[in-house]
C-alpha positions in Angstrom: -14.7 4.7 6.6 -15.8 3.5 3.2 -16.4 -0.1 1.9 -13.0 -0.6 0.4 -11.3 0.4 3.7 -13.5 -2.0 5.7 -12.8 -4.9 3.3 -9.0 -4.3 3.5 -9.4 -4.5 7.3 -11.4 -7.8 7.0 -8.8 -9.2 4.5 -6.1 -8.6 7.1 -8.3 -10.2 9.9 -9.0 -6.9 11.7 -11.6 -6.1 14.3 -15.4 -6.0 13.8 -16.9 -2.8 12.3 -19.5 -1.5 9.9 -19.7 0.6 6.8 -23.2 1.1 5.5 -24.6 -2.3 4.4 -21.1 -4.0 4.8 -19.9 -5.3 8.1 -17.4 -7.5 9.9 -18.9 -9.7 12.6 -16.8 -12.1 14.6 -14.2 -11.9 11.8 -16.7 -12.8 9.1 -17.7 -10.4 6.2 -21.4 -9.7 5.7 -23.2 -7.8 2.9 -26.5 -6.8 4.5 -27.3 -10.0 6.4 -25.6 -12.3 3.9 -22.3 -14.0 4.8 -19.9 -13.4 1.9 -16.5 -14.0 3.3 -14.9 -16.2 6.0 -11.3 -17.0 7.0 -10.2 -20.5 7.9 -6.8 -21.7 9.0 -4.8 -21.7 5.7 -7.5 -20.6 3.3 -10.4 -18.1 2.8 -13.9 -18.8 1.4 -15.8 -16.2 -0.6 -19.5 -16.6 -1.5 -20.2 -17.0 -5.2 -21.8 -13.8 -6.6 -24.3 -15.6 -8.9 -27.9 -14.7 -8.1 -27.3 -11.7 -5.8 -28.1 -8.0 -6.1 -25.7 -5.6 -7.8 -24.6 -4.2 -4.5 -23.8 -7.6 -2.9 -22.1 -8.7 -6.1 -19.9 -5.6 -5.9 -19.1 -6.3 -2.2 -18.1 -9.9 -3.2 -15.9 -8.6 -6.0 -14.2 -6.2 -3.6 -13.7 -9.0 -1.1 -12.1 -11.3 -3.6 -9.7 -8.6 -4.8 -8.6 -7.8 -1.3 -7.5 -11.4 -0.5 -5.3 -11.9 -3.5 -2.5 -12.6 -1.1 -4.3 -15.6 0.4 -5.5 -19.1 -0.8 -9.1 -18.4 -1.8 -12.0 -20.6 -2.9 -15.6 -19.7 -3.9 -18.5 -21.5 -2.3 -22.1 -21.7 -3.7 -23.6 -21.6 -0.2 -21.1 -20.3 2.3 -23.6 -20.3 5.2 -24.0 -24.1 4.7 -20.4 -25.0 4.1 -19.0 -23.1 7.0 -20.5 -25.6 9.4 -18.6 -28.6 7.9 -15.3 -30.0 8.9 -12.2 -29.2 6.9 -12.5 -32.5 5.0 -16.2 -31.9 4.5 -15.5 -28.4 3.1 -12.9 -29.9 0.7 -15.3 -32.6 -0.5 -18.2 -30.2 -1.0 -16.1 -27.6 -2.8 -14.4 -30.3 -4.9 -17.9 -31.4 -6.1 -18.9 -27.8 -6.8 -15.7 -27.0 -8.7 -16.0 -30.3 -10.7 -19.5 -29.3 -11.7 -18.3 -25.8 -12.8 -15.5 -27.4 -14.9 -18.0 -29.7 -16.5 -20.4 -26.9 -17.4 -17.7 -24.6 -18.6 -16.2 -27.2 -20.9 -19.6 -27.9 -22.4 -20.0 -24.1 -23.0 -16.4 -24.0 -24.4 -17.3 -26.7 -27.0 -20.0 -24.3 -28.4 -18.0 -21.1 -28.0 -16.5 -19.1 -31.0 -14.5 -16.5 -29.1 -12.6 -16.0 -25.8 -11.3 -19.6 -26.1 -7.9 -18.9 -24.5 -9.3 -17.0 -21.5 -12.1 -19.5 -21.0 -9.7 -22.5 -21.1 -7.2 -20.9 -18.7 -10.0 -20.2 -16.3 -11.1 -23.8 -16.5 -7.5 -24.9 -16.0 -7.3 -22.7 -12.9 -10.5 -24.2 -11.6 -9.0 -27.7 -12.2 -5.9 -26.7 -10.3 -8.0 -25.6 -7.3 -10.2 -28.7 -7.6 -7.1 -30.9 -7.1 -6.1 -28.9 -4.0 -9.6 -29.3 -2.7 -9.4 -33.1 -3.4 -6.3 -33.2 -1.2 -8.2 -31.3 1.5 -11.1 -33.7 1.3 -8.8 -36.6 2.1 -10.5 -38.9 -0.5 -8.7 -41.9 -1.9 -9.0 -41.0 -5.5 -10.9 -38.7 -7.9 -13.6 -40.9 -9.4 -13.9 -40.4 -13.1 -11.8 -37.2 -12.9 -8.3 -38.4 -13.1 -7.9 -36.3 -16.3 -8.4 -33.2 -14.1 -4.8 -33.8 -13.0 -3.7 -33.5 -16.5 -5.8 -30.4 -17.1 -4.5 -28.8 -13.9 -0.9 -29.3 -14.8 -1.2 -28.3 -18.5 0.7 -25.2 -19.5 -1.6 -22.2 -19.1 0.3 -19.9 -21.5 -1.8 -18.7 -24.5 -1.9 -21.3 -27.3 0.5 -23.6 -25.5 -1.5 -26.7 -25.8 0.0 -29.0 -28.4 -0.5 -32.4 -29.9 1.9 -33.7 -27.3 -0.9 -33.4 -24.7 -2.5 -36.5 -26.2 -4.4 -37.7 -23.2 -6.0 -34.3 -22.4 -7.0 -33.7 -26.0 -8.5 -37.2 -26.3 -10.5 -36.6 -23.2 -11.8 -33.2 -24.3 -12.8 -34.6 -27.7 -14.5 -37.7 -26.3 -16.3 -36.0 -23.4 -17.3 -32.6 -24.9 -16.7 -32.9 -28.7 -14.2 -30.2 -28.2 -11.4 -29.8 -30.8 -9.3 -27.5 -28.6 -6.3 -27.2 -31.0 -8.6 -26.0 -33.8 -10.4 -23.5 -31.6 -7.1 -22.1 -30.2 -5.6 -21.7 -33.7 -8.7 -19.9 -35.0 -8.7 -17.5 -32.1 -5.0 -16.9 -32.5 -5.6 -15.6 -36.0 -8.5 -13.4 -34.9 -6.5 -12.1 -31.9 -3.5 -11.1 -34.0 -5.7 -8.6 -35.8 -6.9 -7.0 -32.6 -3.5 -6.8 -30.9 -2.4 -3.5 -32.2 -5.7 -1.9 -31.2 -5.4 -3.3 -27.7 -1.9 -1.9 -27.4 -3.1 1.6 -28.4 -6.0 1.4 -26.0 -3.6 0.3 -23.2 -1.3 3.2 -23.9 -4.2 5.6 -23.7 -5.5 4.1 -20.5 -2.1 4.4 -18.9 -1.8 8.0 -20.0 -5.2 8.8 -18.6 -4.2 7.1 -15.3 -1.0 9.2 -15.2 -3.0 12.4 -15.5 -5.3 11.2 -12.7 -2.2 10.4 -10.6 -1.1 14.0 -10.8 -4.6 15.1 -9.7 -4.6 12.4 -7.0 -1.3 13.7 -5.5 -2.7 17.2 -5.5 -5.9 16.0 -3.7 -8.0 16.8 -6.7 -8.9 13.2 -7.7 -11.0 11.3 -5.1 -10.9 7.9 -6.8 -8.5 4.9 -6.7 -5.9 4.1 -9.3 -5.5 0.3 -9.5 -3.7 0.3 -12.9 -0.7 2.1 -11.5 1.9 1.3 -8.8 0.7 2.2 -5.3 1.1 5.9 -4.4 0.9 7.6 -1.0 -0.4 10.9 0.3 -1.1 12.5 3.6 -4.7 13.4 4.6 -4.9 14.8 8.1 -3.3 12.4 10.5 -3.4 9.5 8.1 -1.6 8.2 5.0 -3.9 7.2 2.2 -2.9 4.8 -0.6 -4.0 5.1 -4.3 -5.6 1.7 -3.9 -8.0 2.8 -1.2 -6.4 1.9 2.2 -5.5 4.3 5.1 -3.1 3.9 8.0 -2.2 6.3 10.9 0.6 8.7 9.9 2.2 8.4 13.3 2.5 4.6 13.1 3.8 4.8 9.6 6.5 7.2 10.6 7.5 5.0 13.6 7.6 1.9 11.4 9.8 3.7 8.8 12.2 4.9 11.4 12.5 1.4 12.8 13.4 0.1 9.3 16.0 2.9 8.9 17.5 1.8 12.2 18.1 -1.7 10.9 15.3 -3.4 12.8 13.2 -6.1 11.1 9.7 -4.8 10.6 8.3 -8.0 9.0 5.1 -9.1 10.8 4.7 -5.6 12.4 1.1 -4.2 12.5 0.4 -0.8 11.1 -3.2 0.3 11.5 -5.3 -2.8 10.6 -2.6 -4.3 8.4 0.5 -6.5 8.7 3.9 -6.0 7.0 4.7 -9.3 5.2 7.8 -8.4 3.3 10.3 -5.6 2.9 13.5 -5.0 0.9 15.3 -2.1 -0.8 12.8 -2.0 -3.7 9.4 -2.3 -2.0 7.4 -3.0 1.2 4.4 -5.4 1.2 1.6 -4.5 3.7 -1.5 -6.6 3.4 -2.4 -6.8 -0.3 -0.5 -3.6 -1.1 3.0 -3.7 -2.7 4.4 -0.2 -2.1 7.6 1.0 -3.9 10.2 1.9 -1.2 11.0 5.1 -3.1 7.4 6.2 -2.6 7.8 5.7 1.2 11.1 7.6 1.2 9.6 10.5 -0.7 6.7 10.8 1.8 8.5 10.1 5.1 12.2 10.4 4.4 
């Protein structure tokens, strides 16, 4: 079992196990002896990767990618925060997220590039901060009412307009940040790079397609995250092109149950759970698998 398989198991709340320096203990995810992931009722906490070794930072990145189907928040000190009540967690994380937003906006006021991506990341942080505020059961957001405006602003590129008067006034007053000017400047610069990005994207897809042929022929050992999920049989298991494995026998039984007209939603297969199925695709854990891929393999 490799690290990605173990993290998929943790993301789907599977049993304790170990892979090298990565382990699941009592449902929690550890890198070496450092707690980096913990599930709660309704949400999951991931340890912030700042200040850790390259290996642990990679473990954290894999963990975050594996829980894309869950409500996820980052914590500066997961070992400390796990001991708090739900309201205490909400309050602590709200304060941490507010500090991050404040620091990021200060940086954005000095930035000359990546304005759109940086602002959209800040907007997403504000959106999460508002949800954490609700979790914390506080009466109001002291001095942060404008976060509500930020969280609900349109996150499409260059979509902020002069109509967002309150938000723009707050950004100018607090951070000396002329957002409209920065967005327009970056829009001009980005238009010059767009064609180059398109060419690079086409080349990347073509490279991935060549690797997909090798992957199906068992001549490419890596994962192919830029393409739709593919399946292949290795021994008595089915392996996905995104790094997960399930028992072949269980997969075949599940597919036959589906063909018989039975609902397979919430069924377990290996360490994972079926969350949705229709004529186009089946969603198992964080994998969305084209139904045609399943038919080609098991039909």
